[in-house]
VOBA-1610 file (N, C-alpha, C; in pm, whole numbers, padded with zeros to 5 digits, always signed):
BEGIN
Met+06345+00253+08108Met+06439+00361+08076Met+06434+00393+07928Ala+06435+00520+07893Ala+06431+00561+07753Ala+06561+00528+07684Ser+06555+00513+07551Ser+06675+00483+07474Ser+06769+00603+07473Val+06897+00574+07456Val+06998+00681+07451Val+07002+00747+07314Ile+06929+00691+07215Ile+06921+00751+07082Ile+06776+00760+07039Lys+06749+00846+06942Lys+06614+00861+06891Lys+06597+00796+06754Arg+06705+00791+06674Arg+06692+00741+06538Arg+06815+00661+06498Ala+06792+00551+06424Ala+06903+00467+06379Ala+06885+00432+06232Ile+06996+00419+06162Ile+07000+00371+06024Ile+07061+00231+06027Ile+06997+00137+05960Ile+07051+00001+05949Ile+07087-00025+05804Ile+07211-00066+05782Ile+07257-00104+05648Ile+07248-00255+05636Gly+07158-00302+05550Gly+07139-00446+05532Gly+07001-00490+05576Gly+06922-00543+05483Gly+06787-00587+05513Gly+06773-00737+05521Gly+06880-00806+05564Gly+06873-00950+05585Gly+06821-00982+05724Ile+06851-01102+05772Ile+06800-01146+05902Ile+06848-01055+06014Ala+06977-01024+06017Ala+07031-00940+06125Ala+06969-00802+06124Gly+06963-00740+06006Gly+06911-00605+05996Gly+06765-00595+06035Leu+06683-00690+05989Leu+06541-00685+06021Leu+06515-00713+06169Cys+06589-00808+06226Cys+06575-00834+06370Cys+06613-00710+06451Ala+06720-00643+06411Ala+06761-00522+06480Ala+06653-00414+06468Ala+06595-00400+06350Ala+06490-00300+06329Ala+06371-00326+06420Ile+06331-00453+06431Ile+06218-00488+06518Ile+06252-00456+06663Gly+06371-00497+06707Gly+06411-00474+06845Gly+06423-00326+06878Leu+06480-00249+06789Leu+06496-00105+06814Leu+06361-00033+06817Arg+06269-00073+06730Arg+06136-00013+06733Arg+06065-00045+06864Gln+06083-00165+06916Gln+06025-00200+07045Gln+06082-00112+07156Ala+06206-00068+07137Ala+06271+00018+07236Ala+06236+00165+07216Gly+06147+00194+07121Gly+06106+00331+07100Gly+06195+00412+07008Ile+06279+00344+06930Ile+06374+00411+06842Ile+06318+00413+06700Asp+06320+00529+06637Asp+06282+00540+06496Asp+06395+00477+06414Val+06360+00389+06321Val+06462+00315+06249Val+06424+00302+06102Val+06524+00307+06016Val+06504+00282+05873Val+06612+00186+05826Val+06573+00091+05740Val+06664-00012+05690Val+06689+00014+05541Tyr+06815+00010+05501Tyr+06851+00024+05360Tyr+06912-00107+05311Glu+06852-00163+05204Glu+06895-00291+05148Glu+06934-00270+05002Gln+07047-00329+04963Gln+07097-00305+04828Gln+07020-00378+04718Thr+06959-00493+04749Thr+06888-00566+04644Thr+06760-00493+04605Ala+06721-00507+04478Ala+06606-00435+04428Ala+06474-00500+04467Glu+06476-00632+04486Glu+06353-00702+04517Glu+06385-00832+04589Pro+06327-00852+04708Pro+06350-00979+04778Pro+06280-01093+04707Gly+06346-01204+04695Gly+06286-01321+04630Gly+06299-01443+04717Arg+06258-01559+04664Arg+06270-01683+04740Arg+06408-01743+04719Val+06505-01674+04776Val+06643-01718+04764Val+06694-01759+04901Gly+06808-01825+04901Gly+06871-01857+05027Gly+06844-01995+05080Ala+06757-02071+05012Ala+06729-02209+05052Ala+06677-02215+05195Gly+06724-02312+05275Gly+06669-02333+05408Gly+06762-02288+05518Ile+06709-02291+05640Ile+06788-02251+05756Ile+06732-02322+05878Thr+06820-02358+05971Thr+06778-02417+06097Thr+06789-02313+06207Leu+06681-02294+06279Leu+06679-02201+06392Leu+06670-02284+06520Trp+06781-02290+06590Trp+06784-02367+06714Trp+06711-02293+06825Ala+06694-02360+06938Ala+06613-02305+07047Ala+06660-02167+07090Asn+06790-02142+07088Asn+06839-02009+07129Asn+06787-01900+07037Ala+06773-01931+06907Ala+06719-01834+06812Ala+06569-01813+06835Ile+06495-01921+06858Ile+06351-01908+06882Ile+06325-01824+07006Lys+06408-01841+07110Lys+06391-01759+07230Lys+06419-01612+07201Ala+06517-01585+07115Ala+06542-01447+07075Ala+06424-01392+06996Leu+06368-01473+06907Leu+06254-01429+06827Leu+06130-01407+06914Arg+06117-01483+07021Arg+06007-01459+07114Arg+06017-01320+07175Arg+06137-01280+07207Arg+06156-01146+07263Arg+06125-01038+07161Leu+06138-01072+07032Leu+06105-00977+06927Leu+05959-00987+06883Gly+05886-01086+06937Gly+05744-01099+06908Gly+05711-01165+06776Val+05805-01238+06716Val+05779-01298+06585Val+05796-01450+06584Ala+05819-01509+06698Ala+05844-01654+06703Ala+05725-01735+06655Ala+05604-01693+06691Ala+05486-01771+06653Ala+05472-01781+06502Ala+05494-01671+06431Ala+05485-01672+06285Ala+05591-01762+06224Val+05709-01760+06281Val+05819-01843+06230Val+05790-01991+06254Glu+05743-02025+06372Glu+05713-02165+06403Glu+05602-02218+06314Thr+05504-02135+06281Thr+05395-02176+06195Thr+05443-02204+06053Ala+05536-02122+06005Ala+05585-02135+05867Ala+05687-02247+05849Gly+05750-02289+05958Gly+05856-02388+05948Gly+05814-02526+05995Ala+05914-02610+06020Ala+05891-02748+06064Ala+05977-02777+06187Arg+05919-02836+06287Arg+05993-02867+06409Arg+06084-02988+06388Leu+06198-02983+06456Leu+06296-03092+06447Leu+06293-03175+06575Ala+06294-03306+06558Ala+06287-03396+06673Ala+06412-03481+06688Val+06483-03506+06577Val+06598-03597+06579Val+06711-03538+06496Gly+06834-03556+06544Gly+06953-03520+06468Gly+07034-03646+06440Leu+07075-03666+06313Leu+07148-03787+06274Leu+07278-03752+06204Phe+07381-03831+06230Phe+07502-03832+06148Phe+07512-03969+06083Arg+07540-03971+05951Arg+07551-04096+05878Arg+07681-04097+05800Asp+07718-04217+05751Asp+07824-04225+05652Asp+07759-04234+05514Ala+07840-04232+05410Ala+07787-04225+05273Ala+07698-04343+05238Gly+07717-04456+05306Gly+07633-04572+05281Gly+07502-04570+05356Gly+07484-04471+05443Gly+07360-04459+05519Gly+07367-04511+05661Arg+07481-04571+05701Arg+07492-04622+05838Arg+07490-04506+05937Val+07410-04519+06042Val+07401-04414+06144Val+07526-04416+06230Leu+07594-04301+06238Leu+07713-04287+06320Leu+07679-04232+06458Ala+07580-04146+06464Ala+07537-04088+06592Ala+07396-04036+06576Gln+07323-04035+06688Gln+07186-03988+06687Gln+07158-03910+06814Met+07085-03799+06800Met+07051-03716+06915Met+06902-03687+06915Asn+06843-03688+07033Asn+06703-03653+07050Asn+06695-03502+07066Thr+06678-03430+06957Thr+06676-03284+06964Thr+06544-03232+07022Ala+06438-03313+07018Ala+06313-03273+07081Ala+06332-03265+07232Glu+06406-03361+07286Glu+06437-03360+07429Glu+06522-03238+07464Leu+06617-03208+07377Leu+06701-03090+07397Leu+06616-02963+07393Ala+06519-02959+07302Ala+06430-02843+07292Ala+06349-02825+07420Arg+06298-02935+07475Arg+06222-02926+07600Arg+06309-02872+07713Ala+06432-02919+07719Ala+06523-02871+07824Ala+06560-02725+07803Ser+06563-02682+07677Ser+06602-02544+07646Ser+06485-02447+07657Gly+06363-02500+07655Gly+06246-02415+07668Gly+06195-02357+07539Ala+06239-02411+07425Ala+06191-02363+07295Ala+06221-02470+07191Pro+06141-02476+07084Pro+06163-02578+06981Pro+06279-02543+06891Asn+06326-02642+06817Asn+06420-02622+06707Asn+06340-02628+06578Val+06356-02529+06491Val+06270-02514+06374Val+06353-02498+06248Ala+06317-02572+06143Ala+06377-02554+06012Ala+06277-02479+05925Ile+06324-02383+05846Ile+06235-02297+05771Ile+06304-02249+05644His+06227-02218+05541His+06283-02155+05422His+06324-02012+05459Arg+06440-01971+05413Arg+06488-01837+05447Arg+06389-01729+05402Ala+06326-01749+05287Ala+06230-01650+05238Ala+06110-01639+05331Asp+06066-01752+05387Asp+05954-01748+05481Asp+05994-01678+05611Leu+06116-01701+05656Leu+06166-01630+05773Leu+06172-01480+05746His+06226-01446+05629His+06238-01306+05591His+06101-01239+05588Gln+06001-01309+05535Gln+05866-01253+05527Gln+05807-01233+05665Ala+05832-01325+05756Ala+05782-01310+05893Ala+05843-01188+05961Leu+05971-01165+05937Leu+06038-01049+05997Leu+05987-00919+05935Leu+05972-00918+05803Leu+05918-00798+05736Leu+05777-00767+05786Gly+05699-00871+05813Gly+05562-00851+05858Gly+05552-00785+05994Ala+05661-00785+06069Ala+05662-00722+06202Ala+05701-00575+06196Leu+05728-00525+06077Leu+05767-00385+06060Leu+05659-00311+05980Pro+05634-00185+06013Pro+05537-00109+05936Pro+05590-00074+05798Ala+05501-00042+05708Ala+05541-00004+05572Ala+05630+00120+05576Gly+05723+00125+05482Gly+05810+00242+05470Gly+05934+00238+05555Arg+05955+00128+05627Arg+06075+00119+05712Arg+06191+00053+05642Val+06166-00018+05532Val+06272-00088+05458Val+06277-00032+05316Trp+06392+00021+05279Trp+06414+00076+05146Trp+06501-00020+05066Leu+06447-00066+04952Leu+06520-00157+04864Leu+06596-00079+04757Asp+06683-00150+04685Asp+06761-00091+04576Asp+06837+00032+04623Ala+06906+00016+04738Ala+06978+00126+04799Ala+07119+00082+04838Pro+07208+00062+04739Pro+07346+00023+04772Pro+07416+00130+04856Phe+07474+00086+04966Phe+07544+00175+05058Phe+07682+00211+05002Val+07720+00337+05014Val+07849+00385+04964Val+07947+00412+05078Gly+07901+00479+05183Gly+07991+00511+05294Gly+07922+00596+05398Phe+07995+00631+05501Phe+07938+00713+05608Phe+08040+00816+05655Glu+07989+00920+05718Glu+08069+01019+05788Glu+08002+01043+05923Gln+08082+01052+06028Gln+08024+01074+06159Gln+08093+01189+06230Asp+08020+01252+06322Asp+08073+01358+06407Asp+08012+01343+06545Glu+08031+01441+06631Glu+07982+01429+06768Glu+07831+01429+06777Glu+07764+01484+06676Glu+07619+01498+06681Glu+07543+01386+06611Gly+07608+01316+06516Gly+07536+01212+06444Gly+07622+01147+06338Val+07557+01065+06255Val+07627+00994+06148Val+07542+01002+06021Thr+07609+01025+05908Thr+07540+01038+05781Thr+07583+00926+05687Ala+07485+00856+05634Ala+07510+00748+05537Ala+07477+00799+05398Thr+07559+00760+05302Thr+07533+00797+05162Thr+07514+00670+05080Phe+07438+00685+04967Phe+07400+00572+04886Phe+07431+00596+04740Ala+07431+00489+04663Ala+07478+00494+04525Ala+07395+00586+04436Asp+07269+00606+04470Asp+07184+00692+04387Asp+07195+00839+04424Gly+07286+00871+04516Gly+07309+01010+04554Gly+07238+01054+04679Arg+07143+00976+04729Arg+07071+01018+04849Arg+07158+00999+04973Ser+07118+01061+05081Ser+07187+01047+05209Ser+07083+01047+05320Asp+07123+01001+05435Asp+07034+00998+05552Asp+07120+01017+05676Arg+07060+01076+05778Arg+07136+01106+05900Arg+07059+01055+06021Ala+07134+01005+06119Ala+07073+00952+06240Ala+07174+00960+06355Asp+07130+00913+06471Asp+07216+00911+06589Asp+07312+00792+06587Leu+07272+00684+06515Leu+07349+00559+06515Leu+07336+00493+06380Leu+07445+00435+06332Leu+07443+00355+06210Leu+07483+00213+06245Ile+07402+00117+06204Ile+07426-00025+06232Ile+07462-00095+06102Gly+07581-00151+06096Gly+07624-00227+05980Gly+07582-00372+05994Ala+07473-00409+05928Ala+07422-00546+05929Ala+07427-00600+05786Asp+07534-00566+05716Asp+07543-00593+05572Asp+07629-00714+05538Gly+07630-00812+05628Gly+07685-00943+05596Gly+07836-00956+05603Ile+07882-01074+05564Ile+08024-01107+05576Ile+08112-01016+05492His+08061-00966+05380His+08137-00875+05294His+08105-00729+05327Ser+08075-00701+05450Ser+08027-00572+05497Ser+08108-00452+05448Ala+08039-00360+05380Ala+08102-00235+05340Ala+08122-00143+05459Val+08035-00153+05559Val+08051-00074+05681Val+08178-00117+05754Arg+08195-00248+05770Arg+08317-00298+05837Arg+08441-00261+05757Gln+08434-00267+05626Gln+08548-00233+05542Gln+08592-00090+05566Gln+08499+00002+05588Gln+08536+00140+05615Gln+08594+00156+05755Leu+08542+00079+05850Leu+08592+00089+05987Leu+08725+00018+06006Trp+08732-00106+05958Trp+08851-00189+05978Trp+08888-00259+05848Pro+08949-00189+05756Pro+08982-00249+05625Pro+09084-00362+05634Glu+09151-00375+05747Glu+09252-00480+05761Glu+09191-00618+05787Val+09064-00626+05820Val+08999-00756+05845Val+08986-00831+05713Lys+09042-00951+05709Lys+09042-01032+05587Lys+08963-01161+05608Leu+08890-01201+05507Leu+08818-01328+05513Leu+08916-01444+05502Arg+08883-01555+05567Arg+08965-01676+05553Arg+08878-01786+05492Tyr+08933-01850+05392Tyr+08862-01955+05320Tyr+08870-02085+05399Gly+08756-02153+05412Gly+08751-02275+05491Gly+08816-02394+05424Gly+08845-02383+05293Gly+08903-02496+05220Gly+08800-02580+05148Tyr+08673-02542+05159Tyr+08567-02618+05093Tyr+08457-02523+05045Thr+08386-02571+04946Thr+08277-02495+04887Thr+08145-02565+04918Ala+08033-02496+04896Ala+07904-02553+04935Ala+07797-02522+04831Trp+07705-02615+04818Trp+07586-02599+04734Trp+07464-02614+04822Arg+07359-02538+04791Arg+07234-02547+04867Arg+07116-02549+04771Gly+07015-02626+04809Gly+06897-02634+04724Gly+06774-02671+04804Val+06659-02651+04742Val+06531-02690+04801Val+06457-02776+04700Ala+06422-02897+04740Ala+06348-02990+04653Ala+06202-02992+04695Asn+06114-02981+04598Asn+05970-02989+04625Asn+05929-03135+04632Ile+05922-03186+04752Ile+05893-03328+04774Ile+05795-03341+04890Thr+05681-03402+04865Thr+05580-03420+04970Thr+05584-03560+05030Glu+05652-03653+04964Glu+05657-03788+05019Glu+05738-03790+05149Glu+05729-03899+05221Glu+05786-03909+05355Glu+05938-03909+05350Val+05997-03792+05347Val+06143-03776+05348Val+06180-03683+05463Ala+06260-03733+05553Ala+06316-03653+05663Ala+06211-03580+05746Pro+06102-03645+05789Pro+06005-03574+05874Pro+06062-03553+06015Gly+06083-03428+06053Gly+06134-03397+06186Gly+06279-03432+06208Val+06351-03468+06102Val+06490-03514+06115Val+06585-03418+06045Ala+06689-03379+06114Ala+06799-03305+06053Ala+06917-03401+06047Ser+06962-03434+05925Ser+07070-03531+05913Ser+07188-03471+05837Glu+07305-03521+05869Glu+07426-03482+05798Glu+07506-03609+05770Thr+07543-03626+05645Thr+07620-03743+05603Thr+07764-03701+05578Trp+07858-03773+05639Trp+08000-03739+05627Trp+08071-03842+05539Gly+08125-03795+05428Gly+08212-03877+05346Gly+08356-03833+05368Cys+08440-03853+05270Cys+08578-03806+05276Cys+08590-03681+05190Gly+08615-03569+05252Gly+08625-03442+05181Gly+08493-03391+05130Ala+08383-03446+05180Ala+08250-03405+05133Ala+08146-03439+05239Arg+08040-03359+05242Arg+07928-03382+05333Arg+07798-03351+05261Phe+07688-03404+05316Phe+07556-03377+05260Phe+07456-03369+05375Gly+07380-03259+05381Gly+07282-03238+05486Gly+07141-03235+05432Ile+07046-03283+05512Ile+06906-03291+05471Ile+06817-03249+05587Val+06718-03163+05560Val+06619-03128+05661Val+06491-03080+05593Arg+06378-03130+05640Arg+06250-03084+05586Arg+06218-02948+05647Ile+06176-02852+05562Ile+06149-02717+05611Ile+06000-02683+05613Asn+05919-02763+05548Asn+05773-02750+05557Asn+05712-02875+05492Ala+05581-02881+05483Ala+05515-03001+05434Ala+05545-03028+05288Arg+05591-02929+05214Arg+05612-02942+05070Arg+05757-02947+05027Gln+05849-02905+05113Gln+05987-02883+05069Gln+06090-02943+05164Val+06198-02992+05104Val+06313-03043+05178Val+06435-02962+05137Tyr+06504-02910+05236Tyr+06628-02835+05212Tyr+06747-02930+05219Trp+06842-02910+05129Trp+06964-02990+05133Trp+07085-02902+05108Phe+07199-02947+05157Phe+07325-02880+05125Phe+07433-02985+05103Ala+07532-02949+05025Ala+07646-03036+04999Ala+07773-02954+05012Thr+07881-03017+05058Thr+08011-02951+05065Thr+08116-03041+05001Ala+08222-02979+04951Ala+08334-03055+04895Ala+08460-02972+04904Asn+08572-03037+04937Asn+08701-02968+04937Asn+08734-02925+04794Ala+08773-02799+04780Ala+08802-02746+04646Ala+08874-02613+04660Pro+08953-02574+04560Pro+09010-02439+04559Pro+08897-02337+04552Glu+08918-02220+04609Glu+08813-02119+04606Glu+08799-02057+04467Gly+08679-02007+04439Gly+08656-01931+04318Gly+08622-02013+04194Gln+08597-02142+04209Gln+08563-02224+04092Gln+08414-02214+04062Val+08381-02180+03939Val+08242-02161+03899Val+08215-02235+03769Gln+08100-02302+03761Gln+08056-02369+03639Gln+07915-02322+03604Ala+07871-02350+03484Ala+07734-02324+03446Ala+07641-02409+03532Ala+07516-02365+03548Ala+07422-02432+03638Ala+07405-02581+03607Ala+07390-02615+03480Ala+07371-02755+03443Ala+07495-02838+03476Ala+07612-02779+03455Ala+07736-02850+03485Ala+07752-02871+03636Glu+07712-02771+03714Glu+07717-02784+03861Glu+07631-02901+03906Lys+07508-02906+03855Lys+07417-03014+03896Lys+07471-03149+03851Gly+07526-03154+03731Gly+07585-03279+03683Gly+07699-03325+03771Trp+07782-03230+03815Trp+07894-03267+03903Trp+07841-03321+04035Leu+07739-03256+04091Leu+07682-03301+04218Leu+07625-03441+04205Leu+07555-03469+04097Leu+07499-03603+04078Leu+07609-03707+04060Gly+07716-03667+03994Gly+07827-03760+03977Gly+07900-03787+04107His+07909-03686+04193His+07985-03701+04317His+07902-03762+04430Phe+07773-03724+04438Phe+07688-03767+04550Phe+07578-03864+04509Gly+07561-03888+04379Gly+07449-03968+04332Gly+07443-04109+04386Glu+07559-04167+04421Glu+07563-04304+04473Glu+07556-04309+04625Trp+07547-04194+04690Trp+07531-04194+04836Trp+07391-04246+04870His+07367-04269+04997His+07242-04332+05041His+07120-04248+05002His+07006-04313+04992His+06878-04247+04965His+06845-04153+05082Pro+06792-04032+05057Pro+06745-03979+04928Pro+06839-03876+04866Val+06971-03888+04888Val+07065-03785+04844Val+07051-03755+04695Gly+07067-03859+04612Gly+07060-03837+04468Gly+06924-03786+04425Met+06817-03836+04486Met+06683-03793+04450Met+06663-03644+04478Leu+06717-03594+04587Leu+06701-03453+04622Leu+06772-03363+04522Ile+06893-03402+04483Ile+06965-03323+04383Ile+06889-03325+04251Glu+06843-03444+04211Glu+06772-03458+04085Glu+06644-03375+04083Ala+06577-03363+04197Ala+06449-03294+04204Ala+06462-03142+04211Thr+06584-03092+04221Thr+06607-02948+04233Thr+06649-02889+04099Pro+06576-02791+04046Pro+06615-02729+03919Pro+06757-02674+03927Ala+06835-02699+03822Ala+06976-02659+03822Ala+06995-02511+03852Glu+06907-02428+03795Glu+06923-02283+03811Glu+06888-02235+03952Glu+06830-02322+04035Glu+06794-02284+04171Glu+06894-02336+04274Ile+06997-02405+04229Ile+07100-02454+04321Ile+07200-02341+04346Leu+07216-02304+04472Leu+07308-02197+04509Leu+07447-02255+04535His+07550-02181+04496His+07687-02227+04514His+07769-02115+04576Asn+07828-02140+04693Asn+07908-02041+04762Asn+08029-02105+04828Asp+08144-02043+04812Asp+08260-02083+04891Asp+08237-02045+05037Ile+08298-02119+05129Ile+08274-02100+05272Ile+08387-02018+05335Tyr+08348-01907+05395Tyr+08444-01817+05459Tyr+08396-01780+05600Asp+08489-01736+05681Asp+08460-01658+05801Asp+08576-01561+05820Phe+08591-01504+05936Phe+08712-01428+05969Phe+08738-01441+06119Glu+08863-01421+06157Glu+08902-01434+06297Glu+08818-01339+06383Pro+08775-01384+06502Pro+08696-01297+06589Pro+08763-01162+06612Met+08682-01057+06603Met+08732-00921+06615Met+08730-00875+06762Glu+08821-00786+06795Glu+08827-00730+06930Glu+08728-00616+06949Arg+08697-00544+06841Arg+08605-00431+06850Arg+08494-00446+06747Trp+08374-00405+06786Trp+08260-00408+06695Trp+08202-00269+06671His+08251-00169+06743His+08195-00035+06725His+08305+00070+06730Arg+08275+00180+06666Arg+08363+00296+06670Arg+08275+00420+06658Gly+08276+00502+06760Gly+08192+00621+06760Gly+08045+00585+06754Arg+07977+00634+06651Arg+07833+00613+06634Arg+07802+00502+06534Val+07897+00417+06507Val+07880+00309+06410Val+07909+00176+06479Val+07820+00078+06460Val+07836-00052+06524Val+07802-00163+06425Leu+07866-00278+06440Leu+07843-00392+06352Leu+07751-00494+06419Leu+07682-00570+06335Leu+07585-00668+06383Leu+07583-00788+06289Gly+07560-00907+06344Gly+07546-01027+06261Gly+07677-01065+06195Asp+07669-01116+06071Asp+07788-01161+06000Asp+07890-01050+05980Ala+07847-00926+05977Ala+07940-00815+05964Ala+08035-00809+06083Ala+07985-00853+06200Ala+08066-00849+06323Ala+08127-00983+06358His+08053-01092+06333His+08097-01224+06382His+08056-01335+06286Ala+08101-01326+06164Ala+08070-01430+06065Ala+08124-01565+06111Thr+08050-01669+06082Thr+08091-01804+06119Thr+08060-01900+06005Thr+08138-02005+05995Thr+08106-02110+05899Thr+07977-02179+05943Pro+07905-02246+05853Pro+07771-02296+05885Pro+07767-02429+05959Asn+07878-02475+06012Asn+07886-02612+06064Asn+07808-02636+06193Met+07771-02530+06264Met+07689-02545+06384Met+07547-02494+06362Gly+07518-02445+06243Gly+07386-02390+06216Gly+07353-02271+06304Gln+07456-02191+06338Gln+07436-02085+06436Gln+07454-01944+06382Gly+07482-01928+06252Gly+07507-01794+06200Gly+07391-01700+06221Ala+07273-01736+06172Ala+07154-01652+06189Ala+07111-01647+06335Cys+07129-01757+06406Cys+07092-01761+06548Cys+07171-01657+06627Gln+07301-01647+06599Gln+07384-01548+06668Gln+07345-01406+06630Ala+07306-01385+06505Ala+07262-01252+06463Ala+07137-01211+06541Met+07044-01305+06562Met+06923-01275+06637Met+06955-01243+06782Glu+07044-01321+06843Glu+07086-01292+06979Glu+07145-01152+06988Ser+07234-01120+06895Ser+07301-00990+06899Ser+07203-00876+06882Ala+07102-00893+06795Ala+07002-00789+06774Ala+06925-00759+06903Val+06887-00865+06975Val+06814-00847+07100Val+06901-00776+07203Val+07026-00816+07214Val+07116-00757+07312Val+07144-00610+07279Leu+07165-00580+07152Leu+07191-00441+07113Leu+07073-00352+07151Ala+06951-00395+07120Ala+06834-00315+07155Ala+06822-00297+07306Arg+06849-00403+07381Arg+06842-00393+07526Arg+06945-00295+07581Cys+07068-00304+07532Cys+07174-00217+07583Cys+07146-00070+07553Leu+07083-00044+07441Leu+07051+00095+07405Leu+06945+00156+07495Thr+06872+00073+07568Thr+06772+00125+07662Thr+06818+00118+07807Gln+06916+00034+07836Gln+06958+00016+07975Gln+07072+00109+08016Glu+07144+00163+07919Glu+07258+00249+07950Glu+07226+00395+07919Gly+07290+00487+07993Gly+07260+00628+07979Gly+07338+00701+07873Glu+07445+00639+07821Glu+07526+00702+07717Glu+07547+00603+07603Leu+07555+00656+07479Leu+07569+00570+07363Leu+07697+00488+07368Ala+07808+00550+07402Ala+07935+00477+07406Ala+07930+00364+07508Val+07867+00390+07622Val+07855+00287+07726Val+07764+00174+07677Ala+07655+00210+07610Ala+07562+00109+07559Ala+07628+00019+07457Leu+07702+00078+07364Leu+07767-00002+07261Leu+07879-00087+07320Gly+07949-00035+07419Gly+08051-00114+07487Gly+07992-00232+07561Ala+07876-00211+07624Ala+07809-00320+07696Ala+07762-00429+07599Tyr+07707-00388+07486Tyr+07665-00482+07382Tyr+07784-00566+07335Glu+07892-00500+07308Glu+08012-00568+07258Glu+08066-00667+07361Arg+08072-00626+07486Arg+08126-00715+07590Arg+08038-00837+07611Glu+07906-00816+07607Glu+07815-00929+07631Glu+07818-01030+07519Arg+07837-00984+07395Arg+07824-01071+07280Arg+07956-01127+07226Arg+08064-01056+07248Arg+08189-01091+07179Arg+08240-01230+07215Gly+08241-01265+07342Gly+08295-01394+07384Gly+08215-01511+07330Arg+08083-01503+07339Arg+07999-01614+07291Arg+08011-01628+07139Ala+08005-01517+07068Ala+08015-01525+06922Ala+08150-01581+06879Ala+08257-01543+06949Ala+08390-01594+06916Ala+08398-01745+06941Trp+08334-01791+07047Trp+08333-01935+07077Trp+08262-02011+06965Ile+08148-01961+06920Ile+08075-02025+06811Ile+08160-02028+06685Thr+08224-01916+06651Thr+08308-01909+06531Thr+08418-02013+06535Arg+08487-02025+06647Arg+08600-02117+06658Arg+08555-02262+06660Gln+08446-02291+06732Gln+08395-02428+06735Gln+08348-02471+06597Ser+08279-02384+06528Ser+08228-02417+06396Ser+08343-02441+06298Trp+08448-02362+06308Trp+08565-02381+06222Trp+08626-02518+06245Arg+08640-02558+06373Arg+08698-02689+06406Arg+08612-02803+06353Ile+08480-02791+06369Ile+08390-02895+06320Ile+08404-02908+06169Gly+08413-02796+06100Gly+08430-02800+05956Gly+08557-02870+05913Arg+08665-02848+05986Arg+08792-02914+05952Arg+08780-03066+05967Val+08714-03109+06075Val+08697-03253+06098Val+08600-03312+05996Gly+08491-03242+05971Gly+08392-03293+05876Gly+08446-03305+05735Gln+08546-03225+05701Gln+08602-03225+05566Gln+08731-03305+05555Phe+08764-03388+05654Phe+08880-03477+05641Phe+08872-03549+05507Asp+08985-03558+05436Asp+08982-03625+05306Asp+09079-03741+05294Lys+09145-03778+05403Lys+09230-03897+05405Lys+09149-04013+05461Arg+09153-04128+05393Arg+09067-04240+05430Arg+09084-04283+05575Trp+09210-04289+05620Trp+09231-04336+05756Trp+09177-04237+05858Leu+09188-04108+05828Leu+09135-04007+05918Leu+08982-04011+05920Cys+08923-04030+05802Cys+08777-04041+05795Cys+08727-04161+05875Gly+08797-04273+05862Gly+08759-04392+05936Gly+08772-04371+06086Leu+08882-04307+06129Leu+08901-04280+06272Leu+08792-04185+06322Arg+08764-04080+06245Arg+08661-03983+06284Arg+08525-04052+06300Asp+08489-04137+06204Asp+08359-04204+06210Asp+08352-04300+06327Phe+08463-04367+06357Phe+08466-04458+06472Phe+08445-04381+06602Val+08515-04269+06617Val+08501-04188+06738Val+08358-04140+06753Leu+08297-04099+06641Leu+08159-04052+06647Leu+08064-04164+06689Arg+08089-04287+06639Arg+08003-04401+06673Arg+08010-04437+06821Val+08128-04426+06881Val+08145-04471+07020Val+08124-04359+07121Thr+08110-04236+07076Thr+08086-04125+07169Thr+07942-04132+07220Pro+07922-04133+07351Pro+07786-04142+07405Pro+07701-04024+07359Ala+07574-04053+07336Ala+07482-03947+07292Ala+07473-03835+07394Thr+07491-03870+07522Thr+07486-03767+07626Thr+07597-03665+07611Val+07713-03709+07563Val+07826-03618+07542Val+07795-03522+07427Leu+07744-03576+07316Leu+07708-03493+07202Leu+07598-03394+07239Lys+07502-03442+07316Lys+07391-03356+07358Lys+07442-03243+07446Arg+07533-03274+07536Arg+07587-03172+07626Arg+07664-03065+07548Gln+07739-03106+07446Gln+07813-03010+07364Gln+07718-02920+07287Leu+07612-02979+07232Leu+07515-02901+07155Leu+07437-02807+07247Ala+07408-02851+07368Ala+07330-02770+07461Ala+07401-02640+07496Thr+07534-02640+07495Thr+07608-02516+07522Thr+07573-02408+07421Ala+07551-02449+07298Ala+07517-02353+07194Ala+07369-02318+07194Val+07282-02420+07200Val+07139-02396+07177Val+07060-02370+07304Gly+07117-02398+07421Gly+07044-02375+07545Gly+07053-02234+07597Tyr+07124-02149+07527Tyr+07149-02011+07569Tyr+07023-01926+07554Asp+07004-01832+07647Asp+06890-01742+07642Asp+06939-01600+07664Val+06916-01513+07563Val+06959-01374+07575Val+06879-01300+07683
//
């Protein structure tokens, strides 16, 4: 069945926007992506793509390139700050049951694989979005340099701070998770975390480690803190070494091996699941529609799922309003479940009272691996 639209504008050239562009082009839709940054770089550190994301990427025809650039995960570990294993999961077994591997990759390599699936001239950089106007015949987007563009559909894939969402629903407010996060990539070729994704839980702080290719290990750290606190790069790294340097190997080594100016620092936010994702000829996608805290590693995975579903609905339904309604209904419940589960995990992971941390770690140690695996399978075993 032919698509209900001929042309679409996508605001945002990140993971969600590029996946949507690939999916819409497969559906026969002319598409152009506008991205506010002037030049894509090797930013964003690492990312884990669980089996549900790889299956979505297979439908977009880019999974092979992503798997080649990344590293497969075989084991998931939870530890305490001293290195004692609290829980372990065979994620390779989970991948076999799900029908796709779990892959860790540098965000820049993922971005490059997605860009490689689009022809030249489809992504415009240095194009900050200003606003849109829509009528019965189409929607017009305007940009900071004065240019404008018109299409049948506008897709807001411009992240958690979405300007498109702000124009549609200005009442949606971000909620702070109560903790901040640092991310980095260490250039380490020695045998560190091969095929293992680990997360260490302290009191009011966590540290995650995963190898993303033969040369690099991605790490992240979290700590309870008021929002909006910023230090100079060297001071940030010094604080991290002071706070995490005595944790088990290789935590301190990874921080030390990462240049201070390359350590990313972001407060953690999401927002309550929304009831509507579209209005007229404008629809939201990815973090703009269903932002989630990173505690399940599902933010980008959900964006990929949503991109595939949106493209499918635009070809299966005979009217645009019906297509967008079908997309929203299919995706809203699952995305809301991920958002709420991830929020709860973050609250537990960031416990800062000693007795609560001890109780949490005890429960994790005595919980059967089959129970943990079953909970994770609900998220990663899904196929769009």
